[in-house]
VOGU-98547 format. One record per residue (C-alpha): residue in three letters; x, y, z. Coordinates in steps of 0.2 Angstrom, whole numbers, plus 5000, padded with zeros to 4 digits. Last residue first. Example, Ala and Ser with C-alpha at 12.3 -4.5 7.8 and 13.67 -1.06 7.14 Angstrom:
residues 2
+------+------+------+------+
| code |    x |    y |    z |
+------+------+------+------+
|  SER | 5068 | 4995 | 5036 |
|  ALA | 5062 | 4978 | 5039 |
+------+------+------+------+
end
This chain:
residues 498
+------+------+------+------+
| code |    x |    y |    z |
+------+------+------+------+
|  LEU | 4670 | 5383 | 4853 |
|  MET | 4659 | 5378 | 4864 |
|  GLU | 4649 | 5369 | 4851 |
|  GLU | 4664 | 5360 | 4845 |
|  LEU | 4665 | 5352 | 4861 |
|  GLU | 4648 | 5348 | 4865 |
|  ALA | 4649 | 5340 | 4847 |
|  LEU | 4665 | 5330 | 4851 |
|  GLU | 4657 | 5327 | 4869 |
|  LYS | 4640 | 5318 | 4858 |
|  GLU | 4654 | 5310 | 4846 |
|  ILE | 4662 | 5302 | 4862 |
|  LYS | 4647 | 5295 | 4870 |
|  MET | 4640 | 5286 | 4854 |
|  GLU | 4657 | 5279 | 4852 |
|  LEU | 4655 | 5270 | 4871 |
|  GLU | 4639 | 5267 | 4866 |
|  TYR | 4643 | 5257 | 4852 |
|  LEU | 4658 | 5247 | 4861 |
|  ASP | 4648 | 5242 | 4873 |
|  THR | 4636 | 5234 | 4863 |
|  MET | 4652 | 5227 | 4851 |
|  ILE | 4657 | 5220 | 4869 |
|  GLU | 4640 | 5213 | 4872 |
|  GLN | 4638 | 5204 | 4856 |
|  THR | 4652 | 5194 | 4854 |
|  SER | 4650 | 5188 | 4874 |
|  ALA | 4657 | 5193 | 4889 |
|  TYR | 4671 | 5183 | 4897 |
|  GLU | 4672 | 5169 | 4910 |
|  VAL | 4689 | 5163 | 4917 |
|  PRO | 4693 | 5145 | 4920 |
|  LYS | 4705 | 5143 | 4932 |
|  TYR | 4720 | 5130 | 4927 |
|  GLU | 4733 | 5123 | 4939 |
|  THR | 4748 | 5120 | 4932 |
|  LYS | 4758 | 5105 | 4935 |
|  LYS | 4774 | 5104 | 4939 |
|  TYR | 4781 | 5088 | 4932 |
|  LYS | 4793 | 5095 | 4918 |
|  ASN | 4795 | 5111 | 4923 |
|  ILE | 4805 | 5107 | 4940 |
|  SER | 4819 | 5102 | 4929 |
|  LEU | 4828 | 5086 | 4933 |
|  ASP | 4827 | 5074 | 4917 |
|  TYR | 4834 | 5059 | 4919 |
|  GLY | 4830 | 5053 | 4902 |
|  ASN | 4808 | 5055 | 4906 |
|  GLU | 4806 | 5039 | 4910 |
|  VAL | 4822 | 5039 | 4923 |
|  ILE | 4813 | 5053 | 4933 |
|  GLU | 4794 | 5045 | 4932 |
|  SER | 4802 | 5028 | 4940 |
|  LYS | 4813 | 5040 | 4952 |
|  PRO | 4796 | 5047 | 4960 |
|  VAL | 4793 | 5064 | 4960 |
|  PHE | 4788 | 5071 | 4975 |
|  PHE | 4781 | 5088 | 4980 |
|  SER | 4785 | 5106 | 4981 |
|  LYS | 4777 | 5125 | 4978 |
|  GLU | 4761 | 5116 | 4975 |
|  THR | 4750 | 5112 | 4958 |
|  ARG | 4759 | 5095 | 4959 |
|  GLU | 4749 | 5092 | 4974 |
|  ARG | 4756 | 5087 | 4992 |
|  ASN | 4754 | 5070 | 4998 |
|  GLU | 4771 | 5066 | 5005 |
|  GLU | 4776 | 5085 | 5007 |
|  SER | 4773 | 5080 | 5026 |
|  GLN | 4786 | 5067 | 5028 |
|  LEU | 4799 | 5079 | 5021 |
|  ASP | 4799 | 5087 | 5038 |
|  ARG | 4816 | 5098 | 5038 |
|  PHE | 4817 | 5100 | 5020 |
|  ARG | 4799 | 5109 | 5021 |
|  ALA | 4803 | 5121 | 5036 |
|  ILE | 4820 | 5125 | 5025 |
|  ILE | 4809 | 5129 | 5011 |
|  ASP | 4797 | 5140 | 5019 |
|  PRO | 4811 | 5151 | 5026 |
|  ILE | 4818 | 5154 | 5009 |
|  ASP | 4804 | 5159 | 4999 |
|  ASN | 4803 | 5175 | 5002 |
|  GLU | 4790 | 5189 | 4998 |
|  ALA | 4793 | 5205 | 5006 |
|  VAL | 4806 | 5213 | 4997 |
|  SER | 4822 | 5220 | 4999 |
|  THR | 4831 | 5229 | 4983 |
|  ARG | 4838 | 5219 | 4973 |
|  LYS | 4844 | 5235 | 4958 |
|  ASP | 4846 | 5224 | 4944 |
|  ASP | 4831 | 5214 | 4944 |
|  LEU | 4824 | 5200 | 4956 |
|  SER | 4818 | 5209 | 4968 |
|  PHE | 4825 | 5204 | 4986 |
|  GLY | 4816 | 5191 | 5000 |
|  ASP | 4821 | 5175 | 4990 |
|  ALA | 4806 | 5174 | 4979 |
|  THR | 4803 | 5160 | 4967 |
|  MET | 4807 | 5145 | 4974 |
|  ASP | 4799 | 5129 | 4964 |
|  TYR | 4803 | 5115 | 4975 |
|  PHE | 4807 | 5095 | 4969 |
|  TRP | 4810 | 5081 | 4981 |
|  VAL | 4816 | 5067 | 4973 |
|  LYS | 4810 | 5049 | 4976 |
|  ASP | 4819 | 5031 | 4976 |
|  THR | 4839 | 5037 | 4975 |
|  GLY | 4848 | 5024 | 4986 |
|  GLY | 4858 | 5018 | 4972 |
|  HIS | 4875 | 5010 | 4975 |
|  GLY | 4890 | 5023 | 4977 |
|  THR | 4883 | 5030 | 4992 |
|  LYS | 4887 | 5047 | 4991 |
|  THR | 4871 | 5059 | 4994 |
|  PHE | 4864 | 5071 | 4985 |
|  ILE | 4856 | 5091 | 4985 |
|  LEU | 4857 | 5100 | 4968 |
|  ILE | 4850 | 5119 | 4969 |
|  GLY | 4845 | 5127 | 4953 |
|  THR | 4851 | 5140 | 4944 |
|  SER | 4844 | 5154 | 4930 |
|  VAL | 4858 | 5162 | 4924 |
|  GLY | 4856 | 5183 | 4923 |
|  ALA | 4873 | 5185 | 4930 |
|  TYR | 4884 | 5200 | 4940 |
|  PRO | 4867 | 5210 | 4945 |
|  LYS | 4857 | 5197 | 4947 |
|  PHE | 4866 | 5180 | 4957 |
|  VAL | 4846 | 5178 | 4961 |
|  GLY | 4838 | 5185 | 4947 |
|  SER | 4834 | 5167 | 4938 |
|  PRO | 4824 | 5162 | 4949 |
|  MET | 4829 | 5146 | 4958 |
|  SER | 4825 | 5128 | 4957 |
|  ILE | 4828 | 5117 | 4970 |
|  VAL | 4832 | 5100 | 4967 |
|  ALA | 4831 | 5088 | 4982 |
|  GLU | 4836 | 5071 | 4990 |
|  LEU | 4847 | 5061 | 4976 |
|  ARG | 4854 | 5045 | 4981 |
|  ASN | 4867 | 5039 | 4972 |
|  GLY | 4872 | 5028 | 4958 |
|  ASP | 4856 | 5025 | 4948 |
|  VAL | 4851 | 5046 | 4952 |
|  LEU | 4865 | 5057 | 4951 |
|  ALA | 4877 | 5046 | 4938 |
|  GLN | 4861 | 5048 | 4930 |
|  ARG | 4860 | 5065 | 4931 |
|  ILE | 4880 | 5063 | 4926 |
|  ALA | 4879 | 5054 | 4911 |
|  LYS | 4861 | 5061 | 4905 |
|  HIS | 4872 | 5078 | 4903 |
|  ALA | 4887 | 5070 | 4896 |
|  THR | 4876 | 5062 | 4883 |
|  SER | 4870 | 5078 | 4878 |
|  SER | 4850 | 5082 | 4881 |
|  GLY | 4854 | 5098 | 4895 |
|  PHE | 4839 | 5095 | 4907 |
|  LEU | 4846 | 5099 | 4925 |
|  VAL | 4861 | 5102 | 4920 |
|  GLY | 4857 | 5116 | 4908 |
|  ASP | 4847 | 5126 | 4924 |
|  PRO | 4864 | 5131 | 4932 |
|  VAL | 4870 | 5120 | 4946 |
|  ILE | 4872 | 5127 | 4964 |
|  VAL | 4879 | 5112 | 4975 |
|  ALA | 4871 | 5103 | 4993 |
|  GLY | 4884 | 5088 | 4995 |
|  ARG | 4880 | 5076 | 5008 |
|  GLY | 4893 | 5062 | 5011 |
|  GLY | 4887 | 5043 | 5015 |
|  VAL | 4903 | 5037 | 5006 |
|  LYS | 4916 | 5048 | 5007 |
|  LEU | 4915 | 5063 | 4993 |
|  MET | 4929 | 5068 | 4983 |
|  ARG | 4923 | 5059 | 4969 |
|  LEU | 4905 | 5064 | 4969 |
|  PHE | 4908 | 5079 | 4970 |
|  LEU | 4922 | 5079 | 4955 |
|  ALA | 4908 | 5072 | 4946 |
|  LEU | 4898 | 5085 | 4947 |
|  PHE | 4913 | 5097 | 4945 |
|  LEU | 4915 | 5089 | 4926 |
|  LEU | 4898 | 5093 | 4923 |
|  GLU | 4897 | 5111 | 4928 |
|  THR | 4916 | 5112 | 4919 |
|  LYS | 4910 | 5108 | 4903 |
|  LYS | 4923 | 5100 | 4893 |
|  THR | 4914 | 5081 | 4893 |
|  LYS | 4916 | 5066 | 4893 |
|  CYS | 4905 | 5060 | 4908 |
|  VAL | 4910 | 5047 | 4922 |
|  LYS | 4925 | 5042 | 4914 |
|  LEU | 4930 | 5061 | 4910 |
|  LEU | 4930 | 5062 | 4928 |
|  ASP | 4943 | 5048 | 4931 |
|  ALA | 4954 | 5055 | 4916 |
|  SER | 4957 | 5072 | 4926 |
|  VAL | 4956 | 5087 | 4914 |
|  THR | 4972 | 5095 | 4908 |
|  ASP | 4969 | 5084 | 4889 |
|  ALA | 4951 | 5091 | 4886 |
|  ASP | 4957 | 5106 | 4886 |
|  LEU | 4942 | 5117 | 4899 |
|  SER | 4927 | 5123 | 4893 |
|  GLY | 4917 | 5138 | 4905 |
|  LYS | 4900 | 5144 | 4905 |
|  PHE | 4898 | 5139 | 4924 |
|  PRO | 4912 | 5142 | 4939 |
|  PRO | 4907 | 5130 | 4954 |
|  ASN | 4893 | 5137 | 4968 |
|  ALA | 4900 | 5124 | 4981 |
|  LEU | 4898 | 5115 | 4997 |
|  ILE | 4903 | 5097 | 5000 |
|  LEU | 4902 | 5086 | 5015 |
|  SER | 4908 | 5071 | 5022 |
|  TYR | 4926 | 5076 | 5013 |
|  LYS | 4939 | 5063 | 5009 |
|  GLU | 4931 | 5047 | 4997 |
|  LYS | 4946 | 5053 | 4983 |
|  ASP | 4956 | 5067 | 4981 |
|  PRO | 4972 | 5069 | 4970 |
|  ASN | 4970 | 5087 | 4964 |
|  GLN | 4983 | 5088 | 4952 |
|  ASP | 4977 | 5077 | 4940 |
|  SER | 4964 | 5093 | 4937 |
|  LEU | 4948 | 5098 | 4937 |
|  SER | 4952 | 5105 | 4956 |
|  ASP | 4966 | 5117 | 4949 |
|  ARG | 4973 | 5119 | 4965 |
|  TYR | 4981 | 5133 | 4975 |
|  GLU | 4975 | 5130 | 4992 |
|  ILE | 4966 | 5134 | 5007 |
|  PHE | 4967 | 5121 | 5022 |
|  PRO | 4960 | 5131 | 5038 |
|  ASN | 4972 | 5137 | 5050 |
|  ASP | 4964 | 5146 | 5066 |
|  VAL | 4947 | 5145 | 5061 |
|  GLY | 4938 | 5161 | 5074 |
|  HIS | 4932 | 5172 | 5060 |
|  THR | 4944 | 5184 | 5055 |
|  MET | 4955 | 5169 | 5053 |
|  MET | 4944 | 5161 | 5038 |
|  ASN | 4943 | 5180 | 5028 |
|  MET | 4961 | 5179 | 5030 |
|  ALA | 4961 | 5162 | 5022 |
|  GLY | 4947 | 5166 | 5009 |
|  ILE | 4957 | 5185 | 5004 |
|  ARG | 4974 | 5177 | 5002 |
|  LEU | 4963 | 5162 | 4989 |
|  MET | 4954 | 5175 | 4980 |
|  THR | 4970 | 5184 | 4976 |
|  ARG | 4979 | 5168 | 4972 |
|  ASP | 4965 | 5164 | 4960 |
|  MET | 4964 | 5146 | 4954 |
|  ASP | 4956 | 5140 | 4971 |
|  TYR | 4955 | 5125 | 4986 |
|  GLY | 4946 | 5126 | 5002 |
|  PHE | 4946 | 5112 | 5016 |
|  PHE | 4941 | 5116 | 5033 |
|  MET | 4937 | 5104 | 5046 |
|  HIS | 4957 | 5097 | 5047 |
|  ASN | 4964 | 5112 | 5059 |
|  MET | 4952 | 5124 | 5071 |
|  TYR | 4936 | 5114 | 5069 |
|  HIS | 4945 | 5095 | 5073 |
|  ASP | 4957 | 5103 | 5088 |
|  LYS | 4942 | 5110 | 5094 |
|  LYS | 4932 | 5093 | 5092 |
|  GLN | 4947 | 5085 | 5100 |
|  LYS | 4948 | 5098 | 5116 |
|  ASN | 4930 | 5097 | 5120 |
|  PHE | 4924 | 5113 | 5126 |
|  PHE | 4924 | 5123 | 5111 |
|  ILE | 4915 | 5110 | 5098 |
|  GLU | 4899 | 5105 | 5110 |
|  GLU | 4898 | 5119 | 5119 |
|  LYS | 4897 | 5127 | 5102 |
|  HIS | 4886 | 5118 | 5093 |
|  LYS | 4872 | 5127 | 5086 |
|  GLU | 4877 | 5144 | 5086 |
|  LYS | 4898 | 5139 | 5081 |
|  LEU | 4893 | 5125 | 5070 |
|  TYR | 4884 | 5141 | 5059 |
|  GLU | 4897 | 5151 | 5061 |
|  GLY | 4908 | 5139 | 5053 |
|  ALA | 4895 | 5133 | 5040 |
|  THR | 4894 | 5152 | 5033 |
|  VAL | 4913 | 5154 | 5035 |
|  LEU | 4917 | 5136 | 5023 |
|  PHE | 4903 | 5144 | 5011 |
|  GLY | 4910 | 5161 | 5007 |
|  SER | 4929 | 5154 | 5009 |
|  THR | 4930 | 5169 | 4996 |
|  GLY | 4934 | 5160 | 4979 |
|  CYS | 4930 | 5142 | 4985 |
|  ALA | 4930 | 5132 | 4970 |
|  PRO | 4932 | 5113 | 4978 |
|  ASP | 4922 | 5118 | 4994 |
|  CYS | 4925 | 5106 | 5007 |
|  ILE | 4920 | 5099 | 5024 |
|  VAL | 4924 | 5087 | 5035 |
|  ASP | 4912 | 5085 | 5047 |
|  ASP | 4915 | 5080 | 5066 |
|  PRO | 4905 | 5096 | 5074 |
|  ARG | 4891 | 5091 | 5062 |
|  PRO | 4884 | 5104 | 5045 |
|  GLN | 4866 | 5106 | 5044 |
|  MET | 4865 | 5101 | 5028 |
|  LEU | 4849 | 5113 | 5024 |
|  GLU | 4854 | 5129 | 5035 |
|  VAL | 4871 | 5127 | 5026 |
|  MET | 4861 | 5128 | 5009 |
|  MET | 4850 | 5144 | 5015 |
|  ARG | 4864 | 5153 | 5021 |
|  ILE | 4875 | 5154 | 5005 |
|  ILE | 4858 | 5159 | 4998 |
|  HIS | 4859 | 5175 | 5010 |
|  ARG | 4876 | 5178 | 5005 |
|  PRO | 4874 | 5179 | 4988 |
|  THR | 4886 | 5166 | 4978 |
|  ARG | 4899 | 5177 | 4969 |
|  PHE | 4904 | 5175 | 4951 |
|  GLN | 4913 | 5162 | 4940 |
|  GLY | 4913 | 5162 | 4920 |
|  ASN | 4928 | 5151 | 4919 |
|  ARG | 4937 | 5165 | 4925 |
|  GLY | 4933 | 5177 | 4935 |
|  SER | 4918 | 5189 | 4931 |
|  GLN | 4923 | 5207 | 4927 |
|  SER | 4916 | 5223 | 4935 |
|  ILE | 4926 | 5221 | 4953 |
|  LYS | 4918 | 5235 | 4962 |
|  SER | 4905 | 5219 | 4967 |
|  LEU | 4920 | 5213 | 4980 |
|  LEU | 4917 | 5229 | 4990 |
|  TYR | 4898 | 5225 | 4989 |
|  GLU | 4900 | 5207 | 4997 |
|  TYR | 4910 | 5216 | 5010 |
|  VAL | 4900 | 5226 | 5015 |
|  ASP | 4886 | 5215 | 5016 |
|  GLY | 4899 | 5202 | 5025 |
|  ARG | 4901 | 5215 | 5039 |
|  ILE | 4881 | 5219 | 5039 |
|  ASP | 4877 | 5199 | 5043 |
|  ALA | 4873 | 5201 | 5059 |
|  ASP | 4862 | 5217 | 5058 |
|  HIS | 4860 | 5230 | 5069 |
|  ILE | 4863 | 5245 | 5059 |
|  GLN | 4873 | 5258 | 5070 |
|  ALA | 4890 | 5246 | 5071 |
|  MET | 4889 | 5247 | 5052 |
|  GLN | 4890 | 5262 | 5051 |
|  ASN | 4904 | 5265 | 5064 |
|  TYR | 4913 | 5253 | 5054 |
|  ILE | 4913 | 5262 | 5040 |
|  ASP | 4918 | 5278 | 5048 |
|  ASP | 4933 | 5269 | 5055 |
|  LEU | 4937 | 5261 | 5036 |
|  CYS | 4934 | 5281 | 5029 |
|  ASP | 4948 | 5287 | 5043 |
|  VAL | 4960 | 5271 | 5039 |
|  VAL | 4958 | 5276 | 5021 |
|  LYS | 4960 | 5294 | 5025 |
|  SER | 4976 | 5290 | 5034 |
|  LEU | 4982 | 5279 | 5021 |
|  LEU | 4983 | 5289 | 5007 |
|  LEU | 4990 | 5305 | 5016 |
|  PRO | 5005 | 5293 | 5020 |
|  THR | 5008 | 5287 | 5003 |
|  PRO | 5008 | 5271 | 4991 |
|  LEU | 4996 | 5261 | 4997 |
|  LYS | 5004 | 5244 | 4989 |
|  PHE | 5006 | 5235 | 5004 |
|  ILE | 5011 | 5215 | 4996 |
|  ALA | 5006 | 5199 | 4998 |
|  ASP | 5017 | 5185 | 4992 |
|  ASP | 5021 | 5176 | 5007 |
|  MET | 5004 | 5181 | 5014 |
|  TYR | 4996 | 5165 | 5003 |
|  LYS | 5010 | 5153 | 5010 |
|  SER | 5007 | 5157 | 5027 |
|  TYR | 4988 | 5155 | 5026 |
|  ALA | 4987 | 5141 | 5019 |
|  SER | 4997 | 5134 | 5031 |
|  ASN | 5015 | 5127 | 5027 |
|  LYS | 5027 | 5141 | 5035 |
|  ASP | 5016 | 5136 | 5053 |
|  GLY | 5018 | 5149 | 5064 |
|  HIS | 5002 | 5160 | 5057 |
|  LEU | 5005 | 5178 | 5059 |
|  ASN | 5018 | 5180 | 5048 |
|  LYS | 5012 | 5189 | 5037 |
|  ILE | 5002 | 5197 | 5048 |
|  PHE | 5017 | 5203 | 5059 |
|  PRO | 5026 | 5209 | 5041 |
|  PHE | 5012 | 5222 | 5040 |
|  VAL | 5009 | 5228 | 5055 |
|  TRP | 5027 | 5233 | 5059 |
|  GLU | 5036 | 5241 | 5045 |
|  GLN | 5024 | 5245 | 5033 |
|  MET | 5010 | 5250 | 5044 |
|  VAL | 5021 | 5258 | 5059 |
|  SER | 5028 | 5267 | 5044 |
|  TYR | 5014 | 5274 | 5039 |
|  MET | 5005 | 5278 | 5056 |
|  LYS | 5020 | 5287 | 5060 |
|  GLY | 5018 | 5298 | 5043 |
|  ALA | 4998 | 5300 | 5046 |
|  PRO | 4999 | 5306 | 5065 |
|  PHE | 4995 | 5292 | 5075 |
|  ASP | 4976 | 5290 | 5080 |
|  HIS | 4974 | 5273 | 5070 |
|  PHE | 4990 | 5266 | 5080 |
|  VAL | 4979 | 5261 | 5097 |
|  SER | 4964 | 5254 | 5091 |
|  TRP | 4972 | 5246 | 5075 |
|  LYS | 4981 | 5235 | 5087 |
|  LEU | 4999 | 5236 | 5081 |
|  GLN | 5005 | 5246 | 5094 |
|  ASN | 4998 | 5232 | 5109 |
|  GLY | 5012 | 5222 | 5104 |
|  PRO | 5028 | 5232 | 5111 |
|  ILE | 5041 | 5230 | 5100 |
|  THR | 5057 | 5219 | 5100 |
|  ARG | 5065 | 5220 | 5082 |
|  ASP | 5077 | 5209 | 5071 |
|  GLY | 5065 | 5202 | 5061 |
|  ILE | 5047 | 5209 | 5068 |
|  GLN | 5045 | 5202 | 5087 |
|  VAL | 5032 | 5206 | 5099 |
|  GLU | 5031 | 5211 | 5118 |
|  GLU | 5016 | 5213 | 5128 |
|  ALA | 5008 | 5200 | 5117 |
|  PHE | 4995 | 5207 | 5104 |
|  ILE | 4990 | 5188 | 5101 |
|  SER | 4982 | 5189 | 5117 |
|  LYS | 4983 | 5174 | 5125 |
|  HIS | 4965 | 5172 | 5136 |
|  PRO | 4963 | 5157 | 5151 |
|  LEU | 4947 | 5153 | 5152 |
|  GLY | 4934 | 5157 | 5165 |
|  LEU | 4919 | 5156 | 5154 |
|  MET | 4916 | 5174 | 5158 |
|  ALA | 4934 | 5180 | 5155 |
|  SER | 4937 | 5169 | 5138 |
|  GLU | 4923 | 5176 | 5131 |
|  LYS | 4930 | 5192 | 5136 |
|  ALA | 4946 | 5190 | 5130 |
|  ARG | 4940 | 5181 | 5112 |
|  LEU | 4930 | 5197 | 5110 |
|  ASN | 4945 | 5209 | 5112 |
|  ASP | 4956 | 5198 | 5101 |
|  THR | 4940 | 5197 | 5086 |
|  ASP | 4943 | 5218 | 5087 |
|  ASP | 4960 | 5220 | 5084 |
|  LEU | 4962 | 5208 | 5072 |
|  ASP | 4946 | 5214 | 5065 |
|  HIS | 4953 | 5230 | 5061 |
|  ILE | 4970 | 5221 | 5055 |
|  PHE | 4959 | 5211 | 5044 |
|  MET | 4948 | 5227 | 5038 |
|  LEU | 4964 | 5234 | 5033 |
|  TYR | 4970 | 5218 | 5022 |
|  THR | 4955 | 5215 | 5014 |
|  VAL | 4956 | 5235 | 5010 |
|  GLN | 4972 | 5232 | 5000 |
|  GLU | 4966 | 5217 | 4991 |
|  ILE | 4950 | 5226 | 4986 |
|  VAL | 4959 | 5239 | 4980 |
|  ASP | 4973 | 5230 | 4969 |
|  LEU | 4957 | 5219 | 4962 |
|  PRO | 4950 | 5234 | 4957 |
|  ASN | 4963 | 5241 | 4950 |
|  VAL | 4962 | 5261 | 4952 |
|  LEU | 4977 | 5263 | 4964 |
|  GLY | 4982 | 5282 | 4960 |
|  GLY | 4979 | 5291 | 4976 |
|  ALA | 4962 | 5299 | 4970 |
|  ALA | 4957 | 5283 | 4964 |
|  PHE | 4960 | 5273 | 4983 |
|  ILE | 4950 | 5290 | 4991 |
|  ASP | 4935 | 5288 | 4977 |
|  TRP | 4933 | 5269 | 4981 |
|  LEU | 4932 | 5274 | 5001 |
|  GLY | 4922 | 5286 | 4996 |
|  ASP | 4909 | 5273 | 4986 |
|  ILE | 4912 | 5264 | 5004 |
|  ARG | 4905 | 5277 | 5011 |
|  THR | 4891 | 5282 | 5000 |
|  LYS | 4885 | 5265 | 5003 |
|  LEU | 4886 | 5266 | 5022 |
|  GLU | 4874 | 5281 | 5020 |
|  GLY | 4861 | 5273 | 5012 |
|  THR | 4861 | 5257 | 5005 |
|  ILE | 4869 | 5240 | 5004 |
|  MET | 4860 | 5225 | 5002 |
+------+------+------+------+
end
């Protein structure tokens, strides 16, 4: 979480935009995203140059000796943040407006790429050189503060804090997933170099970015020293869909900043007929919109066959099963109502998971996980698409702490179940004999079926009651009389003193 001096500087950045006349939160975040992207392009290019030198591999800088911008040919180094941020305000503004911004808009050569499509209508909105100069100086201060904090996730935390400035939730009740929860889900699923990964409600591409970072950490040599696997990672592994063009722009830039050249990030209503994907992906990671109800006429007919409903959270589960290949895996967040809802549609989708595929795990999360943005209780479903069943027992985990306080402040605390969840899930054989009074345990499929496919942990968890001995009524009354006598005595002494 962002605190102290760094938080103050980010709040100050917001104030600079407001004073300069930009007050729409989405506009501010979009402009800051562009500037952070431009800053990170410089850093990333330098990092790749160093990595290539260490590995003895050739490196071609995106800031080549000369860059073509429209009809003009200009020195590439003039486009680097580390160069133009020292220019006077007027020159910096013209360089940004006339050179740097057109450069990033046309950075990807493929005009059909997601990046090109969503940068085409990107607009540089900072109205004055003075505002740009102040924002650039403030961002430099923020990056210097970030460099002093030895935390690999700090850049993401800064970005998350910026996004938190959007006061209202998105369409259909969507809200952002905390980065540590995303990381936990990725660690649980352990993406592989040959996976094809999708988030059908991708927002800013948090799940895709984290999956990419995990693969870099765990399979770096396998991916980057194999031409075919590197091409797959760069161009054919990551797919994300959303209905918010600003989020798509941010998501595409986020992926490119994290080293994925050509993610397939597309504008799409995933639940409608405009989404033709069937049996395409080997891994789905998602936190789909909750609380939304859609017009049934817009929903794909084959999803309604699985569960006839207007509830987006149920339709997305049906969609995940359709989009996964046989053998494909899913880790998705759902509101608690999905786990125990009694409607025909609720039961139908749970039955499809348990009877028609292999439901592996249900992780119950506390309601504070999504605060301060929402107080909804949620769970994580982990499953494999088989198309013909395979569930014999389901692993349940009662998560009560995630490393942060469960109030609106979400301050760091010692209690954290996440490492335990990952460790236990990776060694399920050791879970066989756990009692239902513990944090985790197995429940056989037959019991789940008997309970109407109820997947709420409270249905199966047993509470251990410990007998407590209280004093007898006579002893309590005796204590009260003694206390009353003591009070009367002290009152009498007080009266004498007066």
